[in-house]
C-alpha positions in Angstrom: 129.4 100.3 88.1 127.8 103.7 87.9 124.2 104.5 88.4 123.6 105.4 84.8 122.3 108.9 85.9 121.4 111.0 82.9 123.6 113.9 81.9 122.6 117.4 81.4 124.0 120.8 80.4 125.0 121.3 84.0 127.5 118.5 83.6 129.3 120.6 81.0 128.7 124.1 82.2 131.3 126.5 83.4 134.0 129.0 82.5 137.5 128.6 81.0 139.9 130.5 83.2 142.6 132.9 82.1 146.2 132.4 83.2 149.4 130.8 82.1 150.3 127.3 83.6 153.8 127.2 85.0 154.4 123.4 84.8 155.8 121.1 82.2 154.7 118.2 80.0 156.3 114.8 80.2 155.3 111.1 79.7 154.7 109.0 82.8 153.6 105.4 82.6 153.1 105.7 78.9 150.6 108.7 79.3 151.2 112.3 78.4 151.1 114.3 81.7 151.2 117.8 82.9 153.5 118.1 85.9 153.5 120.9 88.5 156.4 120.8 91.0 156.7 122.4 94.4 159.5 124.8 94.9 161.7 122.3 96.7 161.0 119.6 94.1 160.0 117.1 96.8 157.8 114.1 95.8 157.0 113.2 99.4 153.5 114.5 99.0 152.2 113.6 95.6 148.8 114.3 94.1 147.4 112.7 90.9 144.6 114.7 89.2 141.7 112.8 87.6 140.2 115.4 85.4 136.7 116.1 84.2 135.6 115.3 80.6 137.6 118.2 79.2 140.8 116.6 80.1 144.4 117.4 81.0 144.8 120.3 78.7 142.0 122.4 80.1 143.7 125.6 81.5 141.6 125.4 84.7 143.0 122.1 85.8 146.6 123.0 85.1 146.2 126.3 87.0 144.7 124.4 89.9 147.6 121.9 89.9 150.0 124.9 90.0 148.2 126.1 93.1 148.6 122.7 94.8 152.3 122.7 93.8 152.7 126.1 95.4 151.2 124.6 98.6 154.0 121.9 98.6 152.5 119.0 96.5 154.1 117.3 93.5 151.2 117.2 91.0 150.6 115.0 88.0 147.7 115.6 85.5 147.7 112.6 83.2 145.8 112.2 79.9 143.4 109.5 81.0 141.3 110.0 77.8 143.9 108.9 75.4 143.8 112.1 73.4 140.0 112.0 73.3 138.9 114.7 75.8 135.9 116.7 74.8 137.1 120.0 73.3 136.8 123.4 75.1 134.6 124.5 72.1 132.0 122.0 73.3 131.9 123.7 76.7 131.5 127.1 75.1 128.9 126.0 72.6 126.6 124.1 75.0 126.9 126.5 78.0 128.3 129.9 77.0 128.5 132.8 79.4 125.1 134.3 80.3 125.6 137.5 78.2 126.3 135.3 75.1 123.3 133.0 75.9 121.0 136.0 75.7 122.1 136.8 72.2 121.4 133.3 70.9 118.3 132.6 68.7 115.9 129.7 69.6 117.4 127.7 66.7 120.9 128.2 68.0 119.9 127.2 71.5 118.2 124.0 70.2 121.2 123.1 68.2 123.5 123.4 71.2 121.1 121.4 73.4 121.1 118.6 70.8 124.9 118.3 71.1 124.6 116.9 74.6 123.3 113.4 74.0 124.9 113.0 70.6 128.4 114.0 71.8 128.5 113.2 75.5 126.7 109.9 75.4 129.1 108.2 73.0 132.1 109.7 74.9 130.9 108.2 78.2 130.6 104.8 76.6 134.1 105.1 75.1 135.5 106.0 78.5 133.5 103.6 80.7 134.9 102.1 83.9 136.2 99.0 82.2 138.4 101.2 80.0 139.3 104.0 82.5 139.9 102.1 85.7 142.9 100.2 84.4 144.5 103.4 83.1 144.1 105.1 86.5 145.4 102.1 88.3 148.4 101.8 85.9 149.2 105.4 86.3 149.1 105.2 90.1 151.4 102.2 90.0 153.8 104.0 87.7 154.0 107.1 90.0 154.7 104.8 93.0 157.8 103.6 91.2 159.2 107.1 90.8 162.1 107.6 93.2 161.3 109.9 96.0 157.6 109.3 95.9 156.1 108.7 99.3 152.3 109.1 99.9 149.9 109.6 97.0 146.6 111.4 96.9 144.0 111.4 94.2 141.9 114.5 93.4 139.0 114.2 91.0 136.4 116.6 89.5 133.0 115.7 88.0 133.6 112.6 85.8 137.0 112.2 87.5 135.6 112.6 90.9 134.1 109.1 90.9 137.5 107.6 90.0 139.1 109.5 92.9 136.6 107.8 95.2 137.4 104.4 93.6 141.0 105.0 94.3 140.1 105.5 98.0 139.1 101.8 98.0 142.8 101.0 98.3 144.8 98.6 96.0 142.9 96.1 94.0 144.3 92.6 93.4 144.7 91.5 89.8 144.4 88.0 88.4 148.0 87.3 89.3 147.7 88.5 92.9 149.5 91.8 92.2 148.3 95.2 93.5 146.7 97.7 91.1 146.1 101.3 92.0 144.9 102.6 95.3 146.0 105.9 97.0 146.6 107.0 100.5 143.9 109.7 100.5 141.4 111.2 98.1 139.5 114.4 97.5 136.5 114.4 95.2 134.6 117.5 94.0 131.1 117.2 92.7 131.5 113.6 91.5 129.2 112.5 88.7 127.6 109.1 87.8 128.4 107.6 91.2 126.9 104.3 92.4 125.3 104.5 95.9 126.2 102.5 97.9 128.5 100.6 95.6 131.2 103.2 95.2 131.2 104.2 98.9 130.9 101.0 100.8 134.5 99.8 99.9 136.2 103.1 100.8 139.1 102.4 103.2 141.2 105.5 102.8 140.6 109.1 104.0 138.1 110.7 101.7 137.0 114.4 101.5 134.0 115.4 99.4 133.1 118.9 98.1 129.4 119.0 97.1 127.1 121.8 95.8 123.5 122.2 96.8 122.4 122.8 93.2 124.2 119.9 91.6 121.9 118.4 89.0 123.8 115.1 89.1 123.8 114.6 92.8 120.6 115.3 94.7 120.1 116.2 98.3 118.8 112.7 98.9 121.8 111.1 97.4 124.1 113.4 99.4 122.3 112.3 102.5 122.7 108.6 101.6 126.4 109.1 101.0 126.8 110.7 104.4 124.9 107.9 106.1 127.3 105.3 104.5 130.4 107.2 105.4 129.2 107.9 109.0 129.3 104.2 109.7 133.0 104.1 108.8 134.2 105.2 112.2 137.7 103.9 111.4 138.0 105.8 108.1 138.7 109.6 108.2 136.1 111.4 106.0 134.5 114.8 105.6 131.7 116.3 103.5 131.6 120.0 102.8 128.4 121.5 101.3 128.6 124.6 99.2 125.4 126.6 99.0 123.9 127.5 95.6 126.8 125.8 93.8 126.2 123.8 90.6 128.0 120.8 89.2 131.6 121.8 88.2 131.8 124.7 90.6 135.2 123.7 92.1 137.0 123.7 88.7 134.8 125.6 86.2 133.2 128.3 88.4 132.8 131.9 87.3 135.6 134.0 88.6 133.6 137.2 87.9 131.1 136.1 90.6 132.4 136.8 94.1 130.3 134.0 95.5 131.4 131.5 93.0 135.0 132.5 93.2 134.9 132.1 97.0 133.4 128.6 96.6 136.2 127.6 94.3 138.8 129.0 96.6 137.3 127.3 99.6 137.0 124.0 97.8 140.7 124.3 96.8 141.7 125.0 100.4 139.6 122.0 101.5 141.6 119.7 99.3 144.9 121.2 100.3 144.2 120.9 104.0 143.0 117.4 103.6 146.2 116.3 101.8 148.4 118.2 104.2 146.9 116.1 107.0 146.8 112.7 105.3 149.8 112.7 103.0 152.1 113.9 105.7 
């Protein structure tokens, strides 16, 4: 169960990136899915993306998956929102680029701010843990059944970052004693709405975290508490990388026109790639 932390414009800030995704769309486990394949087509190192609230069609996440595929991973980006991801227009309206913000009138700014609780609040209720966790578990199970699949990693951003952490708990037992979900390693960038200690105490699989110092949804105190919990897990590989002056969403929706922000995005991407190279080998 999450903390119920309030949401803010920071949760939905960021830039839509330019570029043409190179992968394909298919259906896996009953869910539409973007697939980015490595050059050799090997599924030995598989990564499942758990996206932010903007979902599997956001160009940023598909371009990111293409980069992971180029690094040798077989990547799946499933639609875990059942066709109900928040539209890109919502991102642009609520947190447009700075130059566009400067042109807005006070009335336009007020209108955009009002969209946050009226749009995001109901969306989070519709996609609460009781709804989302079975979808994630089912997709992980479906991927494990695909011939050639060996180890699986989960990568999550923002809203999806929490579910990547939950997958690092390992398989869950269902009412019939069967195994549901659970991955071999996880990478979570600026996770939102996490429960501390509830989401971290049960972690049993290698977990890497990419966190920003200016994340409005994860305070310095909370980051410290997470580190204290993970430090006690001497038998579980883990790491925490802190990115200075980076806000919520920096690893996926940062501003490419800013050299500092672009470097943070690149470094976080490398962090995840190196983590999975080590623990999905």
